[in-house]
N, C-alpha and C positions, 0 to 999 in steps of 0.2 A: 441902429440896429448892428448886433457882431455875427458876421459871418467868419465861417471857418471853412476850409477847403481841405479835402483829402486825396490822395494821389492813387487811392487803391481802386480797381474796378473790377470787381469778383463777377459781376453779373454782366460783362458787356458781351461774351458770348452769346448769352440767351437774348439780350437786347437785339443783336445783329441778325436775329430771325427776323424781327418785326421791321428793322429799318436797314434800307440800302444806302450808302452813303450817296450823299446828293451831288449831282452833276448840274452843267450848265440848264438841263432840260427837267421837265415834270418826269415823274416817273408813276407808276402805279402803287406806290409805297404810302405810309401814312406819314411817313417822316425819316429823319436819318441821325444817328448818333454821331458824336464827335469824341473820339477814343483820346485826344490830344489835349484835351481841358481837363482840368481836375474836377471832380464831383463837387456839387454844391452842396453846403451843409447850413442850415440856419436855423434858431431857436425861435419857435412861437411859443405862447403861454401853455401849451399842451406838453412841449417838450422838445429837444431836438430832431431835427429832421434832415436826412439826406436824401437828395433827388438825383436826377440824370441829366446828362447835358444831349440836347438835341440839335437839329440844324433843319432850317426852314428852307423852303424852295429856293429864296435866293441867298443860300448860303449863311445865314444869320445863325449865330450860335444861341440857342436860348437855354433854359433851364424849367425841367419837369418834375414835378413832386406829384406823385401818383399813389393813390389808395390811401389819403388821409383821413380817417375816422372822423365824422363830425357829428355823430350820434351814437350811444350806445346801442348795440344789437337789439332789434326788437323783435326779442325771443321770450318765451315764456309769460309770466304775466303782462308784458309790455306789448305782445302781440295785439292787435286791434287796439292801441291806443297812442295817443301822442308821442313824438319823439322827445328823447331826455339827450341833452347835450352829452357828448362823450367826453370820457375822463383822459386824465393826463396820463402818460406813460413814462416808464422809466429807461433810461438808455436813448438810443439813437433809433429812431423809426427809419426802418427800410422803405423809401418812398421811390422803388424803381420799378413796381408793377402795379397793375392795377388790383383794387380790391375785387371782392366778390360781386358778380351781378346779382339782383334779386331775381327770387323765385319765378319762373315763368317757363312757359312750353315754347320748345322750337321745334315745330312741326307737331309730331304727338311724344316728344322726347321731355323730361323735366330737366331743367337746367336751373343753376344758381343757387344761392343760400340767404337763409332770413338775415345773417349777419352780413349786410350788402349796402349800409348807408355809409357810403365813401365818395369822396371828391378827389379831382385833379387839379392842380392849379401850372399854368405855364407862363412863364414871365422871362422879358429880354434883358431883365435888369434885376440883380440882389446886389447890394452895395450899402457898406456903411458910410458912405460918403454923405454929409450933411445937405450936399450941393443936388444930390439926385431928386429929380421931380417927379412925384407920385403920377403914375399912368393910369388911365382910364379902364377901368374894367368891364369885360364883357362876360356874364352868365349864361351859358347855353342849357336849356331844358330840353331834353330829347322827347320825341314822340314814341309813336308805337301802340296807339289805342288804349293808353292806359293798362296794358296788359304785357308788354315786351318791351326790349331795347335797354341800353346801358349807357353810361356816360365814358366808358373805356377807351384808351389811346387809340384802338384800332379802328374804332367807329368813329369819334370825333376828335381827329388829330390836329394840333396848332400848326400844322405845316404852312398852310396860306395865311391864316388871319395874323399869325406873329410876324409876319414881315411888317407890320405895322405896329406902331407904337401902343399897344393896349396888352393888358394881363386878361388869360382866359381862365374860365372857371368852368368844369363840366361834371356833374354829380348823377349818383344813382338816387331813386326813390323808390319805395315801393308800389309794387304794381298788384293788378288784378283784385283778387278777393282779399288778399292781405293788405293791400293798399285803400280798398275801398268799401268793404263790409259795411252797411247800416242797417241797424234796427230800429232806426228812427226815433231813439231815444237816447238817454246819457249814458246808456249800458256801452252801445258801439254806436256814437254818433257819424263816423264815416270820416272821409277826406284824409286819411292818414297820410297817403302820398302828398298831397298838397302842404300837408303840415310838416312834412320833411323838407319839402321845398322851402317853408318859411324858417325852418332852423337853418339850413344851408345859408341862406341870405344873411342870418343871423351870425353864422361863423365867419362869412366874408367881410361882416362889418367890423368885426372884433379882429380878425387876422391879414387882411389882405394887406395893409400896409407893410408887413414883415416880407411881403414879396413884391414889393414894390409898386404895388396899386392903392389908386385914391378911394377910399371909402366913401366918398363924397361924390363920385362920379360912377355911379354902377348903372349898365345897361343890361337888362336881362333880354333874352330873346331864346325863341323856341320854335318847332315846327309843328304841323299838325296838331294831335292833343297837347304837344308841348307849346306850341303857339296858343291853343286855347286856355292851358295852364297860367301861361304868362298874363291874359286877360283877365284870368279869375285873381292871380296875383294883384291886378292892378284895382280889381273890386273890392278885396278883402281888408277889413279893418285892422287886420293881424299885421300888416306890410308897409305902416306908415313909416317913411324915411329909411326902406331898406333898398331901395332902388330909385333912379332919377329919370331913367328913361327906358322905353319897351320897345322890343320888334316881335310882330306876330304873323308867322309865316303858314299859312294855310291852315288855319285854326281859329276858331274863335269860342267866347264863353256863351255866346247867344246860339252855337249850334247844339242840336240834341245829342251830338257825340261827346260833347264835353259838360252837358249839365241834364241830368233826369230828377223829378221829383223823388222825394225820399219814398213815396208810396212803391214806386217800381223796385226799390233797393229792399223794402220790408219785406215785399213779397218774395224777391229771390232769396233773401236771408232764411226767410221758413222754407222755401224749396231745397236751399241747400242743406239746411239742417236735416229734413228728410231724407235726403241721400246720403248723408253720413250717420244716419241714425242717431241722432242728437234731439233733445226735447225741444220741442215747439209751444210749450204752456208758459214759458215765460224767458224773457230776453236774456236775464243773468244764466239761465241755465242752459240756454241755447249758445251764447258766447262762451262760457266756462268749458263747455265741450268743445267745441271748436279749437280754444287752445290747449286742446289736448289731442288733436287730430295732427297727423303728419303732414307738413306742409305739402308735399308730393300729392297726397291723397286729396286734399283740398283744390290745389290747382287743377290736377286731373278731373273735376267735375265740369270743366268748361262746356264740354260737348254736350252735356246734358241738357244745357239749357238752349241749344239750337232749335228752331222749328223746321227750317228748311234750308239745306246745303249747310253753310256756316253761317247763316243769318239768325238772329242778329248777332253781328260780329264784334260789338262791343258789350260784355257783360256787366262791367262793373266799371263805375266811375263817378265822377263829382257830383254831390246833391245837397240840398239843405240841411242844415243841422238844428237842434234845439238851439235856443238863444242863452247859451250860458258861456262861463270863461274859457277861452281857448277855442270858441268855435271859430271855423275858418269861413263859413258862408251860412248866413241863417234866412236868406231869400234867394229866389232865382235871380239869376242874372239881368233879365228884363226889368225886373223891378228895382233892381238897384240902380240900373242904367236913368230910369224913370224919375227914381229919387235924387239923381245926381251925385252918386257915389263914386264914378270913375274916378281915377286918380287925374289930376289936372297935369301931366307930364308930355313932353313930346313922345310922339308915337309912331311909328312906322310900320305898316300891314301891306299886305298884298296875297295874291294868289298865282297859281300856274295855269297854262292855256287849258287844259285838260284834265282837271281835278279829278272827275269821276273815273279816270280809268284804274284807280287803285282797285275797285270793286267791279266795273265793268267788263274790264278785258280778260276775266273767267269765261265771260259769255262768247268774247270775239274768238277763242281759241277752242271753243267746244260748242258749234253750231246747235247740237241735240240739247244741251243744257238751257241754252238761250229759247230754244221752242218752248222747254216744260215750262221755264220763268213766264213767257207769254201765254201759255194755256192757263197758268194760274195766277196770271198777275193780280188781279184784284184780290186773292187771298194770301202772296207772299208779298206783295209791294209793302205792306205796315213793317213786317218785319226785316226787309232789306232797307228801308230807311227808317227803322226803328219808332216809328210814331204808335204802335200796338200799345195800347194801355194809356196811350198820354191824351188823345184827343176822345172827345165825347161821339163822335160819330166817323168812325173810321172810313166807312163806306164814301161817305159824302167828300172827305179829303181824297180818296183814291179816285173819285169819279173826276175831281176837278184836275189832279195830277194827269191823269190819263188822258182828259180830254185836252189838254192844252202840249203834252209832249208825244202822246200816241194817239192822236185822232184818227188815224188809220192804220190798222194793226195790218192790212195787206201789203202796205207799202215795202220798197227793197228792205232786205233785212240790215244791210250796211247801214241805211239811214235811220231805222230804228235802233240800230247798237250806238249810232251816236247820238242819238236822243236820249239814251238810256244813259250814256255818258254825261250828257249836260245835266238830266235831272239830278243823278246823284252828286254831282260836282256843284251844281246850285243850291241841292237842299242841305248839303253839309258843309259847305266850305264856302262859297262863292256868296251867296246870298247874306247869311249870318255875318260875314266881313263886313258887307256893303252897308247891311243895315246898321252895324256897330259905328261904321263912320258917319253914318247920317245922323243917328243919334248922338254921339260924341260931340260932334262939330257944333251942336247948340247948346252944350252944356261947358265947356271949358274953353280957357284961352290959349294954351299951348296948342302949337302945330300938329297937324298929323298928315302923313305922308303915305301915298297909294301907289303900289305897282302892281303890274300883270306882267309874268314872267314867261315869254314866248321863245326861249332858246332851245334847239333840238341839236344836242352835240354827239360826238361819239359813242356817249354811254347814256342810257336813259333807264329809270326804274320799271317802263313798261317790259325790259327784259326779266325782272324779278316778278314783276305782277302776271305775266303771261304764262309764267313757268320756264322760260328760257327760250321764247321766239326773239328772234333778231330782227322781226319785221318793224317796220316804224309807223305804231299805232298814232303817234303825237307825242305831246310833251306831258308828263305824267307827275300827279303828285309826288313831291320831294326831289324832282330834276334839279331844282334851284341849288340844294344842298351839295349836289356835286362840285359846286363851284366855291364853295366856302370851305368844306371839309374834304380831304382828299377819302376817296371811296373806299372802303375794306376789298382786298383782293379776291375775298370769299363771294362777294355779291356780283362781281361780274367776270369772276375768273374763266368763264368758259366762253365769252365773249369773242375774243380774239382779235380785239381791236385796240388802239392805242388813243389816248387824246390827242388831239388835233393841236396845231398851233392856234388856230382860232378859238378852241376850246380853253386854251391859257389865256387868250385875251379876255374871255368872259370870266376866269378866275379872277384876273387883275380887276376887271369892272367890276364884280361884284364885291370883292374885298374892300374896295375902294368906297363904294356905297356904304355898306355895312358900318366898317370902322369910322368913317367920316362922321356918321352919324352919332357913333359911340363917343365919339372925339368932341364934336362940337354941337351936337345937337340937330344937325342938318346933313342931310347925306347930299353929297357934293361928288360930281364927275369931274375927272382930270384924264383930259386928252390932247391930242396934239393943237387943237384949235383953243387950247386954254381950260379954264376952270368952270364949270357950270353948277349951279346949285339948284338943286330941285324945288320946286315950288310947290309949297303947302296944298293939300286937298282944299276944296272950296266949292261954293255953289255953282261953279263952272263945271262939275263934276269929272274935273281933269285927275290923268294919272300917267304914269310913266311904264311905257311897254319897254321890258328889258329885255332887248334880243328878239328877232324877227327871224324865225327857224334857224337858218343856217348862220346869220349876219348879226354879229355883236355890234348892237346900237341901242341908244336910250331915246326912245321917241315919246312927246308930249302927245297925248291923245286925250279926246275927250267924248262924253257919253257914253260911260261904260257900261256894255251889255244891255242898251236900254229897253228892248223888248222884254228881254228875260227877266232884268230887274224890275222893270214895270209890272210883269205878270206876278212876281212874288209880292211887292208892295200892295197891289189890289188884292191878292189872296189874302195876305196878313192885317193889311190895315194898321201895321205896326210903327211907318215912318211918318212922322207930323212932315206937312210942308214946311220947306226950309225957311219959309218967312215967320214961322211960329217961333217962340219963344222956348219951348222945351216939349219933349213927348209928354204924352198924356195919359197912355195906355199903360195898364200895371200886372197885366196877365203875363202868362208865359208864352214863348213863340208860338206853339201849337193851340193853346186856346184862343190866341188871337186869331189864328185862322179858322177856328169853329165859330166864332162871333160874326164873321163876316163872310163864311163859306156859302151860306143858302142864298144869299142875294147875289151871290159871285159867279155861281155855277151857271146861271141861266147867261150872262155877260160872258161868260168864259168861252162858249161856242162860238161866238163872234169873233174870236182873237186867238186862233189856232197857230201853232207853233210850227207843227210839220207841215211840211210842203207836200201837196198828194202828187 
């Protein structure tokens, strides 16, 4: 590989806004620049590219290449179609700034641009020396409910992870209706955002060697719906050979947040067409009309799909497609697991302590709204948990969930709020992940590693989910990301605190666990007492508790949330006994619930969760 260096640095003053030069301590910035090192230039098949120099937490100089196009802009006739690989460019690509983020709403404001399929690469080495050993690659997929987020430097900086010998890739993918519209047929089969991910992974296979990475040692990881996307990638026939290990954080393909049957989206496509005065008598006419509508107008319809407050909170997402060439997913994930089609690759997965705070915190800080929820509980729960129009008997399912988590509606409101948090967390995140763990264990030989994140540091996403409260409500969805990626100042800028020395110890702990998995396939702890290797998940129901409130520790525990997980096992009937050879049910997650529900409800009242 030929590397050239250029000494001019006209954009340094701009980047200095984003980066503060690193000292011996962590700071609330996302990285830092080194003005004394020449800018990196290298050549990839698309053309010449000039990046920037960055400095990690431990003052290691690394190289960043931002805003590299991996797909042609999905505009015009390419809207609602599979992505097409980007063309080559003439001259030298200025890779000093992020590409556009994809269209989305920030509050009520439209931001982004459809020309958004760009990626960033961060590497500690670019060399033309033949002795350079290619490094393991980590590809991160951001979350955001399939409707918001981006892979930009300010959101997902390499400042922590690249103190280890890995190459990091982060990218944008299409979101919301532009990424997931489905008419249920070949006209608009859906899953364009997922197909963007596939194309980005193909780009990595073709190009990462030029950045010092090893295309045969790629780990994909993601959080929330990004984690669910990672698992969907592990189930898709389009991804064979594109990655070799995977990590899913607080997200699962078995969650209703990450997959809904196409009937849901066909109905919503019709509703969208009616909102925008597009024809509904044919899918071709419907899609052609939507291709000629302004992106802002299409994205702006989101609130029209709300039934109560901002629920359901995910309007567009992954679904099953017609079985044609290029289809990402033609079956629901439960069926794919039952057929043994999950990739036999090392897997690490886990949850945080209080997952449900992502949605329940709005009720903690607004007691009147919580009283309204309780008064309308039977009517609105199917929308909060998104099983409306997915199960045959919504009332029966609501009754079962209410009986277990809310058997005494006159209990202290603090207890009811805690149980609402558990219900949301168990339904959307915790049980789907636990379900997948036990299903997969029966199907593959590769190890799987399970964790629960329980550390509460100076910062928490409870601040964001509560609208700015500094109260300690618990350990929220996405809190583990604070110790893998430096948080953007805009997220916690008004909190007025600084990360503590203990927080930085958790950064080192998390980075070590995540990167050792990417490097060796085994999460390994390194501390004063030596090296500890994480034991794979087994019939012992073992997991690692990462952090214990304010303490940085990794503890091996057993019998994961046995009562709550037992409830969901009994309710769904989807997890076979561990002595069996394979799961046998092939229905969707909530269809399995309904198969077992009628005989289960009477049993349920003898196994109450809420203490009187």
